[in-house]
C-alpha positions, 0 to 999 in steps of 0.5 A: 463564585455564583454571582456576577462580578466586576473586575479591573485589569490595570497596568503601570507603565514607566511609573506613570498612571495606571492603564485600566480596563474594566470588564464584567464577569457574568456567571450563568447556570445551564447554557451560557449566553455566548460560547464556542465549541473550540477556543483554540483554532489552527490554520495554514498559510493561505487557507481559511478557518471557520468559527461557530459562535453560539448564543442565547442572548440578543444584541449586535453581532461582531467579530473583533481582533483584540486591540484592533478593529471589528467586522459588524456586517456580513463581510469585511477585513481585519489586517488584510484577512477577509472576514465573512459572517453568516447568521442565517441559522438561529442562535448561531453565527459563523465567522470565516477567515480567508487568505490567512497569513502568519500575521493573522495569528492572535486573539479574536472575540466573538461578540453578541451584544454585551457578551464576548468570547475569546478565540485564539487563532494560530496560523502556520506554514503549510507543510510541503508534500513529497511525491515519489515517482518510480521509473522502471526500466526492464529490457527483458524478462530474463535476468539482466545486469541492468538495475532498476532506477527509482528517482524520487521527485519532490512536489515543490521543485523550487525548494528541491536542492538535490535528488536521490537515486535508489538502485534496486538490483532485481537480478537475484529474484529473477534468477531464483524464479527462473531456477524454479521454473526450470526445475518445474519443467524438468519434473513435468517432463519426467512425469510425462515420459513415465506416464507415456511409458505406462500407457504404451505398456498397457496398450501392447496386445497379449499373446493370443492363442488361435483355435481352429474349428473342429473338422472331420480330420484329426490333426496331430502336431508333434515337435521334432528335435534333431540331435546330432551325435558323434558317429562312432566308426567301427572297424569290423574285423575281416579275414585279413591279418593285422600286424601291430608294431611298436616304434621306439 
């Protein structure tokens, strides 16, 4: 298709007369006369969205809801949703919809003169966020039998029906850490004692020999060792006669 064409949209209701709507389809080459960057927009309940409508043609600026009313000025409302239109930038007008509700979902039209560009808006409930606050209770730095209690707190307390407590037992890591510290202290003590022993041995003075200055007198030193010997009693014979007898 390379030329403009007229179309009719018709619906027959209850076998009566057809309800018809006429529209003109314009075919252009190059940049369109009216276009948007995104034809699908999504927002959250209570938030706002902004749609940029770009054009190259002249005519009145409008923002309309399909089958409902239109906003033609700088501000207005459609079905309770606030609408503001900013056309300060050449060839672009931005539409901001504030205070969105789920009823704001539907088809809207960017209108510039005789041209319309449909945009679909979907509004959903804002997801609730969960905040986890951890409360830690420690009575000492040594292993303890009291566990650490973590209590999750929901960001939206009104919708919270129950709380979950998670107990984390920290005894095992603390026991392991204490054991490692004890082993390190024992090893350090043994190393310190060995080092101290080596230093004491190295400081002990060696045997020194004392020399005396030479003098005019020669001195001779000798070692005297006294050895006791068993005495042998010798009986010297004398002139007296000795008689030996044997007793049976």
